C-alpha positions in Angstrom: 221.2 76.5 1.8 217.6 75.6 2.7 217.5 72.9 0.0 220.7 71.3 1.5 219.1 71.2 4.9 216.0 69.6 3.4 218.1 66.9 1.7 220.1 66.1 4.9 216.9 66.0 6.8 215.4 63.6 4.2 218.5 61.4 4.3 218.5 61.3 8.1 214.8 60.4 8.0 215.3 57.7 5.4 218.3 56.3 7.4 216.2 56.0 10.6 213.4 54.5 8.6 215.7 52.0 7.0 217.2 51.0 10.4 213.7 50.6 11.9 212.4 48.6 9.0 215.6 46.4 9.0 215.3 45.8 12.7 211.6 45.1 12.4 212.2 42.6 9.6 215.0 40.8 11.6 212.8 40.7 14.7 209.9 39.4 12.6 212.1 36.7 11.1 213.4 35.8 14.6 209.8 35.8 15.8 208.6 33.5 13.0 211.5 31.1 13.7 210.8 31.1 17.4 207.1 30.5 16.6 207.8 27.5 14.4 210.2 26.1 16.9 207.8 26.6 19.8 205.0 25.1 17.8 207.2 22.0 17.2 207.9 21.8 20.9 204.2 22.1 21.8 203.4 19.3 19.4 206.1 17.1 21.0 204.6 18.0 24.4 201.1 17.2 23.0 202.3 13.8 21.9 203.7 13.0 25.3 200.6 14.2 27.2 198.2 12.5 24.8 200.1 9.2 25.0 200.3 9.6 28.8 196.5 10.0 28.9 196.0 7.0 26.5 198.2 4.9 28.8 196.5 6.0 32.0 193.0 5.6 30.6 194.0 2.2 29.1 195.4 1.0 32.4 192.3 2.2 34.3 189.9 0.7 31.7 191.9 -2.6 31.6 192.0 -2.8 35.3 188.2 -2.3 35.4 187.8 -5.0 32.9 190.0 -7.4 34.8 188.1 -6.7 38.0 184.8 -7.4 36.2 186.3 -10.6 34.7 187.6 -11.7 38.1 184.3 -11.0 39.7 182.7 -13.5 37.4 185.7 -16.0 37.3 185.8 -16.1 41.0 182.3 -17.5 41.1 182.6 -20.1 38.3 183.2 -22.8 41.0 180.0 -21.7 42.8 178.2 -21.9 39.4 179.3 -25.4 38.7 178.6 -26.5 42.3 175.0 -25.3 42.1 174.2 -26.3 38.5 172.1 -29.2 39.6 169.8 -26.8 41.5 168.3 -24.2 39.2 166.9 -22.1 42.0 170.3 -21.7 43.6 171.6 -19.9 40.4 169.9 -16.7 41.5 172.1 -16.5 44.5 175.2 -17.1 42.3 174.3 -14.3 40.0 173.6 -12.0 42.9 177.0 -12.8 44.5 178.7 -11.8 41.3 176.7 -8.6 41.0 177.3 -7.5 44.6 181.1 -8.1 44.2 181.3 -5.2 41.6 178.8 -2.4 41.9 179.7 -0.8 38.6 178.2 -3.5 36.5 174.5 -3.5 35.6 173.6 -7.1 35.7 174.6 -10.7 35.8 173.0 -13.5 33.7 173.1 -17.3 33.7 171.6 -18.6 30.4 171.2 -22.3 30.5 171.0 -24.4 27.4 167.4 -25.0 26.3 165.5 -27.8 28.0 168.2 -28.3 30.6 165.7 -28.1 33.4 162.4 -29.7 32.1 160.5 -28.3 35.1 161.5 -24.7 34.2 160.4 -24.9 30.6 162.5 -24.7 27.4 164.3 -21.4 28.3 165.7 -20.6 31.8 167.8 -17.4 32.4 168.2 -16.2 36.0 169.2 -12.5 35.9 170.3 -10.2 38.7 170.3 -6.4 38.3 170.4 -3.2 40.3 167.2 -1.3 41.0 166.8 1.6 43.4 170.1 0.7 45.1 169.3 -3.0 45.7 169.6 -6.2 43.7 166.6 -7.7 42.0 166.6 -11.4 40.8 164.3 -12.4 38.0 163.9 -15.2 35.4 163.8 -13.1 32.2 163.7 -15.8 29.5 160.5 -16.3 27.6 158.7 -15.7 24.3 159.7 -12.0 24.3 163.3 -12.8 25.2 165.1 -15.7 23.6 168.6 -15.5 25.0 169.9 -18.1 22.5 169.9 -15.1 20.1 171.9 -13.0 22.5 175.5 -12.2 21.6 176.8 -13.2 25.0 175.2 -16.7 24.8 176.2 -17.2 21.2 179.8 -16.3 22.0 180.0 -18.8 24.9 178.3 -21.5 22.8 180.3 -20.9 19.7 183.8 -20.4 21.2 183.5 -22.4 24.3 185.6 -20.1 26.4 185.4 -16.5 27.8 185.6 -13.1 26.3 184.0 -9.7 25.7 181.2 -9.3 23.3 180.7 -6.5 20.7 178.4 -3.7 22.0 174.7 -4.6 21.8 171.3 -3.6 23.3 170.5 -5.9 26.1 170.1 -6.4 29.9 167.1 -5.4 31.9 167.6 -1.7 31.1 167.7 -2.3 27.3 170.7 0.0 27.1 173.8 -0.5 25.0 176.1 -2.8 26.9 179.1 -5.1 26.6 179.2 -8.5 28.3 182.0 -10.6 29.6 180.8 -14.1 28.7 182.1 -17.4 30.2 181.1 -20.8 28.8 180.2 -23.3 31.5 180.7 -27.0 30.9 179.7 -30.1 32.8 182.0 -32.9 34.0 181.8 -34.5 30.5 182.9 -31.2 28.9 179.5 -30.5 27.4 178.4 -26.9 27.2 175.5 -26.3 29.7 175.3 -22.5 30.2 176.6 -19.1 29.4 177.7 -17.1 32.4 177.7 -13.3 31.7 178.2 -10.0 33.4 177.0 -6.8 31.8 178.7 -3.4 31.8 176.7 -0.3 30.6 178.5 1.7 27.9 177.3 5.1 29.2 179.0 4.4 32.6 182.2 3.5 30.7 181.9 6.7 28.7 181.6 8.9 31.7 184.5 7.1 33.4 186.7 7.4 30.3 185.9 11.1 29.9 186.2 12.1 33.6 189.3 14.3 33.1 191.3 15.4 30.0 194.5 17.1 29.1 192.6 20.0 27.5 189.1 21.3 28.3 187.7 20.4 24.9 189.5 17.1 24.5 187.6 13.8 24.7 188.3 10.1 24.6 186.8 7.3 22.6 186.8 3.5 23.2 186.2 1.1 20.3 186.3 -2.6 19.8 188.9 -4.2 17.6 186.3 -4.2 14.8 185.6 -0.5 15.3 182.3 -0.6 17.1 181.8 2.2 19.7 182.1 1.1 23.3 182.4 4.4 25.1 182.2 8.0 23.9 181.6 11.4 25.5 178.2 12.9 25.9 177.0 15.4 23.3 177.5 18.2 25.7 181.2 17.5 25.2 181.4 16.7 21.5 178.9 17.0 18.7 177.4 13.9 17.3 178.5 14.6 13.7 182.1 15.2 14.8 182.1 11.9 16.8 180.7 10.1 13.7 183.4 11.6 11.5 186.3 10.7 14.0 185.0 7.1 14.4 184.7 6.7 10.6 188.3 8.0 10.1 189.6 5.7 12.8 188.0 2.7 11.0 189.0 3.9 7.5 192.1 2.2 6.4 192.7 4.8 3.6 193.1 7.6 6.2 196.8 8.2 6.7 197.7 7.6 10.3 201.3 8.5 11.1 203.2 6.8 13.9 204.0 9.2 16.8 207.6 9.9 17.7 207.6 7.2 20.4 205.8 4.7 18.2 203.3 4.1 21.0 200.3 5.5 19.0 199.2 6.7 15.6 198.0 10.2 14.8 196.0 11.8 12.1 194.4 15.3 11.6 190.7 16.0 11.7 188.6 19.0 10.9 185.2 19.4 12.7 182.0 20.6 11.0 182.7 24.0 12.6 186.1 24.1 10.9 188.1 23.5 14.0 191.3 21.6 13.4 192.3 18.8 15.7 194.7 15.9 16.2 193.5 12.3 16.9 195.8 9.9 18.7 194.8 6.3 18.7 196.3 3.1 20.0 195.2 -0.5 20.9 195.2 -2.4 24.2 198.0 -4.7 24.9 196.4 -8.1 25.3 192.8 -9.2 25.1 190.4 -7.6 24.5 192.2 -5.7 21.7 190.1 -2.6 22.1 191.1 0.7 20.6 191.4 3.9 22.6 191.7 7.4 21.1 192.0 11.0 22.4 191.0 14.1 20.3 192.8 17.4 21.0 191.9 20.7 19.2 194.5 23.0 17.7 193.2 26.2 19.3 193.8 24.8 22.8 197.2 23.4 21.9 198.5 26.4 20.0 196.0 29.1 21.1 198.2 31.0 23.4 201.1 30.8 21.0 199.0 32.1 18.1 197.6 35.0 20.2 201.0 36.0 21.5 202.6 35.8 18.0 200.1 38.3 16.6 200.5 40.6 19.6 204.3 40.6 19.3 204.2 41.0 15.5 202.1 44.2 15.9 204.3 45.5 18.7 207.4 45.0 16.7 206.0 47.0 13.8 205.1 50.1 15.8 207.9 50.2 18.4 211.6 50.8 18.2 213.9 47.8 17.9 215.4 48.0 21.4 212.0 48.8 23.1 210.4 46.0 21.2 213.1 43.5 22.4 212.6 44.7 26.0 208.8 44.4 25.9 209.2 41.0 24.2 211.5 39.8 26.9 209.3 41.1 29.6 206.2 39.5 28.0 207.9 36.2 27.6 209.1 36.1 31.2 205.6 37.0 32.4 204.0 34.2 30.3 206.7 31.8 31.4 205.9 32.4 35.1 202.2 32.2 34.3 202.7 28.9 32.5 204.8 27.6 35.4 202.0 28.6 37.9 199.3 27.0 35.8 201.4 24.0 35.1 202.0 23.6 38.9 198.2 23.9 39.6 197.5 21.4 36.8 200.1 19.0 38.2 198.7 19.3 41.7 195.2 18.6 40.4 196.4 15.6 38.4 198.3 14.3 41.3 195.2 14.3 43.5 193.3 12.5 40.7 196.1 10.1 40.2 196.1 9.3 44.0 192.4 8.5 43.8 192.9 6.3 40.7 195.9 4.6 42.2 194.0 3.7 45.5 191.0 2.5 43.4 193.3 0.0 41.7 194.0 -1.7 45.0 191.5 -3.9 46.9 189.1 -1.6 48.8 186.4 -3.8 50.2 187.2 -5.7 53.4 186.4 -8.4 54.2 186.9 -9.2 50.4 185.2 -12.6 50.4 182.4 -12.4 53.0 181.0 -15.7 51.8 184.1 -17.6 52.9 184.9 -18.6 56.5 188.4 -19.9 55.9 190.1 -16.6 55.1 190.6 -13.3 56.8 192.4 -10.7 54.7 193.2 -7.0 55.3 195.6 -4.7 53.6 196.6 -1.0 53.8 198.8 1.4 51.8 199.9 4.8 53.1 201.9 6.7 50.3 204.7 9.1 51.4 203.7 11.6 48.6 200.5 12.2 46.7 201.1 9.0 44.8 203.4 6.2 45.7 205.3 3.2 44.3 204.0 0.5 46.6 201.3 -2.0 45.7 199.5 -5.1 46.9 196.8 -7.2 45.4 194.9 -10.5 45.8 192.1 -12.4 44.2 190.6 -16.0 44.2 190.7 -18.3 41.2 190.1 -22.1 41.1 190.2 -22.3 45.0 193.6 -20.6 45.0 194.4 -17.3 46.5 196.8 -15.3 44.3 198.5 -12.4 46.2 201.4 -10.1 45.8 203.2 -7.1 47.3 205.8 -4.8 45.7 207.9 -1.7 46.2 209.0 0.4 43.2 212.4 2.1 43.6 212.0 5.9 44.0 209.0 7.9 44.8 206.3 10.1 43.3 204.7 10.0 39.8 207.4 7.8 38.0 207.1 5.2 40.7 203.3 5.3 40.6 203.4 4.8 36.8 205.6 1.7 37.2 203.4 0.5 40.0 200.3 0.8 37.8 201.9 -1.1 35.0 203.3 -3.8 37.3 199.8 -4.2 38.9 198.2 -4.6 35.4 200.9 -7.1 34.4 200.3 -9.2 37.6 196.5 -9.3 37.1 197.0 -10.2 33.4 199.5 -13.0 34.0 198.0 -14.5 37.1 194.5 -14.9 35.5 196.0 -17.6 33.2 199.0 -18.9 35.1 199.4 -20.8 38.4 203.2 -20.8 38.9 204.5 -17.8 40.9 207.9 -18.1 39.1 206.3 -18.0 35.6 204.0 -15.1 36.7 207.1 -13.2 37.8 208.8 -14.0 34.5 205.7 -12.8 32.6 205.8 -9.5 34.5 209.6 -9.0 34.3 210.0 -9.3 30.5 207.5 -6.5 29.4 208.5 -4.4 32.4 212.1 -4.4 31.3 211.1 -3.4 27.8 209.0 -0.4 29.0 211.5 0.6 31.7 213.4 3.5 30.2 214.0 5.1 33.6 216.0 2.2 35.0 213.6 1.8 37.9 213.3 -1.7 39.5 210.6 -3.4 41.6 211.1 -5.7 44.6 208.2 -8.1 44.3 206.7 -11.1 46.2 204.1 -13.4 44.6 202.3 -16.1 46.5 199.8 -18.8 45.4 198.0 -20.4 48.3 196.0 -23.6 47.6 193.0 -23.3 49.9 192.2 -26.9 49.8 195.6 -28.3 50.8 197.2 -25.3 52.6 200.3 -25.5 50.3 201.9 -22.1 49.5 204.0 -21.7 46.4 205.9 -18.4 46.3 208.6 -16.5 44.5 210.5 -13.6 46.0 212.2 -11.0 43.7 214.4 -9.1 46.2 211.5 -8.2 48.6 211.4 -8.3 52.4 210.6 -11.8 53.6 207.1 -12.2 54.8 206.5 -13.3 58.4 204.5 -16.3 59.5 202.5 -15.6 62.7 201.2 -18.6 64.5 202.5 -20.1 67.7 205.3 -17.6 67.3 206.7 -15.3 64.7 209.2 -16.5 62.1 210.5 -15.3 58.7 209.4 -17.2 55.6 212.5 -18.9 54.2 212.6 -17.2 50.7 215.4 -17.3 48.2 216.1 -13.7 47.2 215.8 -13.6 43.4 216.8 -10.4 41.6 214.2 -7.5 41.5 212.2 -7.3 38.4 212.5 -4.6 35.8 216.3 -4.8 35.5 217.2 -7.7 33.1 214.7 -9.3 30.8 216.8 -12.5 30.7 216.4 -13.3 34.4 214.9 -16.6 35.5 213.1 -16.9 38.8 212.9 -19.8 41.3 209.8 -20.6 43.3 209.5 -22.4 46.7 206.8 -24.3 48.5 205.7 -24.7 52.1 202.8 -26.1 54.1 200.9 -23.3 55.9 199.3 -24.6 59.2 195.8 -23.5 60.0 195.3 -20.4 62.1 198.5 -19.0 60.7 198.8 -15.4 59.5 201.0 -14.5 56.5 202.2 -10.9 57.2 203.7 -9.1 54.2 205.1 -5.6 54.3 207.4 -3.1 52.4 210.5 -1.6 53.8 208.5 1.6 54.7 207.5 -0.3 57.8 210.9 -1.4 59.1 212.6 1.8 58.0 210.0 4.2 59.4 212.0 6.9 61.2 211.4 9.1 64.3 212.8 12.6 64.7 216.2 11.2 65.7 216.3 9.2 62.4 216.1 5.9 64.4 214.4 3.2 62.4 211.4 1.1 63.6 213.4 -2.2 62.7 212.3 -5.7 62.0 212.7 -6.6 65.7 210.0 -4.1 66.7 207.7 -5.5 64.0 208.2 -9.1 65.4 207.6 -7.9 68.9 204.3 -6.3 68.0 203.2 -9.4 66.1 204.0 -11.6 69.1 201.5 -9.6 71.1 198.7 -10.1 68.5 199.1 -13.6 67.3 195.4 -14.4 67.9 194.0 -11.2 66.4 192.2 -11.0 63.1 194.0 -9.5 60.0 192.5 -6.1 60.4 193.2 -5.9 64.2 196.8 -7.0 63.6 197.4 -4.3 61.0 195.7 -1.6 63.0 197.8 -2.5 66.0 201.0 -2.3 63.9 200.0 1.0 62.4 199.4 2.4 65.9 202.8 1.2 67.1 204.5 2.9 64.1 202.5 6.1 64.7 203.6 6.1 68.4 207.2 5.5 67.3 207.6 8.2 64.6 205.2 10.7 66.4 205.0 13.8 64.0 208.2 13.0 62.0 207.7 13.3 58.3 207.0 10.1 56.5 209.9 9.2 54.2 208.7 6.1 52.4 205.5 4.4 51.4 204.2 2.0 54.1 202.3 -1.0 52.9 201.1 -4.1 54.8 199.0 -7.1 53.9 197.8 -9.8 56.4 196.4 -13.1 55.2 195.0 -15.4 58.0 194.2 -19.0 57.3 191.3 -19.8 59.7 190.9 -23.5 58.7 191.6 -25.8 55.8 
C-alpha cells in the first residue's frame, strides 16, 4: 500500500506543478502582450511629446528670429536717412543693438570707397562689452568685410536673409547674421546692414528644458550646417557628430511620424545606447531644421525594469498571489506616474507661462526714440497660461498692431495663441493690408485647428505720417477712441478666424486725430465679475476712460486695472484680461 500512496502523492505533486507552470506561462504570455502594447503606447506618447517640443522650440526660435529681424527692419529708415553722414551710422547700429539685448553685435558695411574721407573700407560696428555698448570702426587690412558672408549675401541677393553659420563679429565666435541690403534712391546697392546672433546663446536657449533628462535639441540650416547644439556636458561630441551626419545623410531611412509632422530614425551612441531622433523643418524662411534626441532607456526604462520584476515574481509565486501582487504594483506605479506627471505638467506650465509672456512686448516705452507715439499693454491670464495676445511693431513708418482672444482657456488656448502670434508676425512683415494679413493667418490656422477652437482678432495698420488707420475686425470687441470723448470704433464684425479657411475679410479705414488714444481690450475686461457675478460692463469701461482722456497710455491702463480690481475685490478671475493703449501724440 505504501507504493500506491507514493504514486498518488507524485500525481498530486505533478498536477500542482502542471497547474503552476500553466498559470505561469499564461501570465508570462499576458505580461509579454501587455509589455508590447504598453511599449507601443509609450512610443505614441513619445511621438506626441517630441513633436510638441519641436513645435514649441520652433515657435520660440522663430519668434526670436522675427524679433531680431524686426529690430533691424525697424531701423532701415534711420539707416537710409543717415547714409549721407558716415559718423551718424554708429548711432543707428547702437539703436538696433539696444532694441534686442540677446544679439551680440550690429554692423553697417558700406560699399568700398563710398566715403572717400573714411578710406576704402568703412564698417561701423556696435557690440556689447561689460554690460554696455561699444562702437568701433572695425574695417581695415586685418578685416576685409567684403569677404564676410553677411556682406556677400546682401550684395549678391540684394534682399534680406540669414547667413550660414560662420566665425565673425568682435568676439570671433560662431554666429549667424541677419543681413539686409541697403539701396540708394537710384536702387544702387550701398551697404549691408547686419545683426549678429551668437550660436552658443541659441544653443543654451534651445536646450533650456527637455522632455527627458538626457534629451537634447539641435538646430541646423537647410543645408545641414550646425546653428545650435547642446554643450558637451549634455551630449558627447562624437554622438553629436554622428546624429548631425545621419540627419544630413539622404541614405539614412527617416520614417514619417504618425502625424506626419516630423521624421524619425533610430540612432546608437558610441556607448551603445539606443535613441530616437525626431527632425522637422521650419515653416517659412529660414527653412532651418530642428531635431530632438530621446534615449530608449528613459522612454522604456521603467517599463523594462517592471517587466523583469514581474516576470521573476510570476515564476516563484502562485498564480493568484502573482495576479494580486501584479495588480497592486500596477496601481502603485499608476499613482506614482500620475503624481510625477502632475508635477511635470505644473513645471512645464510655469515654463510655458514665462515663454508665453516673453513672446509679447515687454519693454515700455517700446520706441523711446519717437515722440509721436505712446504705447502700453498688459495681459493678466486667468490660469498659468492663457489664450489672449497682443502685439505691435513698426515697419516703413507704419505701426502694425493686433489683439486677440482664443476660445477656451489653459494650454490648448495658449498653443493656439502662440501659433496665431507667429502667423501674425510672419504675415505682417511682408504685407500692409489688414484684411490680407487676416486671410494669411486664417488659412493655416484652420488647417492646424483640430480642436475646433477659434480666435477673435483685431488687426490695425496706422500710417504715422498721415494718421490714417486701416483695420480689420474678426469678431473681436470694438476698440474705443479716446479723445474729446469716448466712442466705439465703427468696425464691421467679420467671422472669427480658425473656423473656415474659405472666409474673406473686409477692412475699413478712418482718420485718427492727433492726441487720440486707441484703446483695445478683450472681453475679460467687460466681463470681469465680482462675488455676486455682476459684470464690469462696457459702460464702466467708458466711464473710467472719460476720467483719463488726457493721461498717457500707461497711466490709462493702470487706472483701468485699479478700477477692475476695486470692482471684483477678491473674486476669482474667470477669464484672461488684456488691454492695449496706443496714443497718437502728434502727426
